[in-house]
N, C-alpha and C positions, 0 to 999 in steps of 0.2 A: 400165471398169479403175477408176477415179478415186473412181467413188463407190463402190466394194467398200473399196476402201482405206479409207475415210474411212468407211463401217460399223465397219470392224474397229475401225480407231483408236478410236472412240469407248468400241467397246464392249470394247475394251481398260483404257481411260480409267472407264471405268463398274466394270468385274474389277478394276482398283487403288484405287480411291475402296472399293469392299470390301472389303478385302484391308485396306486402311489402317483402317478402320469395325474389323475383324475385332480385326488388331495392338491395336486400345485398349482397344476391349473384353475383350480376352489379358488385356492390363497392368492395367487395374484388376481384374480377376478374380483372377490373380495377388496383385495387394495386397491385395485382401481374405482370400486362403486364407491369406497370410502372419500377417494380424492374426490371424487367429482359429487357428492353430496357437499364437501365442502366449499369448492369449486361454486358450487347453484345456491351457500345460503349469501358467501359473499358476494355474487351478484346478483342474488334477490336483494341487496342492503346495499347494495353502490346505487341498484335501481330503484327504490325507497330513496335513498341520498340524493339522488339527484333527479327527480318528480317533487319532493320538496323543495330542492333547490331552485325547481323552472318553476313551483308554483310563488314560492319566493318574488321572483324577476317578474313574472307577470303582475303578481300585486299591484309591485312596486309602481310597475308602469301605468297603475289606475290611481296613483296617487293625490292625483286633481281632479280625478269624477265623481261624479255622486249621480245617480239617479232617480229618476221622478216617477212616478207614478201617480194616475190616477187624471194627469194632464188631456184633458178632451183634445179628440182625434179629428182634424177637417178634410176635404179633399185638398189635395193638390199644395198641404202646408211644407212651411221649411222649415222648422228647427230652428238650424243654423241663420235664420236673418233677426232671431231674437240673439241666440248665443252658439256658441260652436255647440253642436248637439246634430246628432242623429235618434232615431225612433228605434229600439230592438226589436227583433220578428217579425213575420212579416206581412206583408200591409195586408187589412180588408179593403178589397170593394165591391160596392162602391163603401164611401165610408156612413156607418147607419148612425145617428143621434141615440138613438133608443139602445146602444152598447153601448156597454162601456169600452173606456182604450184598453189598446194590445196588454197583459198586464206584464209585459217584459220591461216595457216604459222606457224613458228617454232618458239616454247615456249623456250630461252634462261635461264637458273638461274646462275646467278654472285656469285662468292664466296662474294662479298659483296658489299654492298651498293653503294659504291665509284665509284670502278670498272663500276656498273652497268650507274651510271650517269654522268661519265665521255665519255659514250657509245654515251648516249641522247644529252651530249652538241656538240658531233662530226657528228651526224647523217647527220646534214648540208652536209656534204664530199661526201655523196651517192646522194646527188639530182644529176635529168640526169640519174641515173644508171638502175631507175624502181625496188629499193628496199624502204625498208620502214621501221622503227624503231618506235615501238610504246611500252607504255607500255604495259604490263600483267592485263584487267582490266577483274574485276567480269562481269560477265551476265549481272547485274543489272546496272553497273556503266556503261559498253559499250554501253546498249539503252541509257540510259540517255545522254549520250556524243551524241551519233549519235540524238534525238529528240532536242539534243541545237543543232545540226550542220542543222537537218534540217528548226527550225527557226530561224536560221541565213539565209538561203537560202529561207525564206518565206516573206523577207523584213519586220521583225520585228523588236525589242529594241536591238535586241540580232546583234550583227557585228564579236564576233567570239565566241569558243569554245575549250575548250579545258583541258587538264587532266595534274596533276600535282600529285605524292606521290600517286594517285590512287584518287583522290578531282578531283572535275569535274567544271571548272571556267567559266565564259563567261567576258565577256565586253557586255554591255549596255551601249547603246547614256544615255547621263547627258546633262543636259542646255550647250547653250552656245559652243552646237560642242564639247564637253568632253565626255569623257566618263569614267564610273566606271566599275572595276573587283566586281565579285558575284559570293560566291560561293553556287553552287545546287546539295540540296540532295536528290530529289524527282522529278517527275515530276510534281507535285502540285508546289512546287518553282517555275520551269522555266515558269507556266502558270502565274505565279502573275507579271512577269519581261514582257512576251508578253506582 
């Protein structure tokens, strides 16, 4: 019987040794996992920051540009003959006068920011002519502005949304019937307001 007890003790000691080795390995792996999770958060933050910076730079490069919508399209048109510009989107061939122009519009690049702003300030004179003039926003900013306008239409706290120099601003309901302007940089900013 003592031999059997001795054999059981040896097995138990061997098993305890393996358990201790596994616990040590588990602690090591947990430490590595924690380190990797911290690194992932840091990398994700860095990527978000770089994307935001890239968007800012791209928007700045569009500073002197506007988009014109509703300008009739014609075959073999040369928008550059009138101004430095180009239509955006795939052309429709042949041009059908019955169909509206491409919804992506014409991008016009002005030689100076001052002239561009003068056009923006006077765009209300086109009211009723089915022609629109907007800032040429990056895809990120265009989506953000559209989401802000959608919020406005969903009866949220947002009562107006617009862009100025590529920056998206919303008007938010405040106390006593007043409103406050808030600049938003992301959908997360918009969610905090809504």
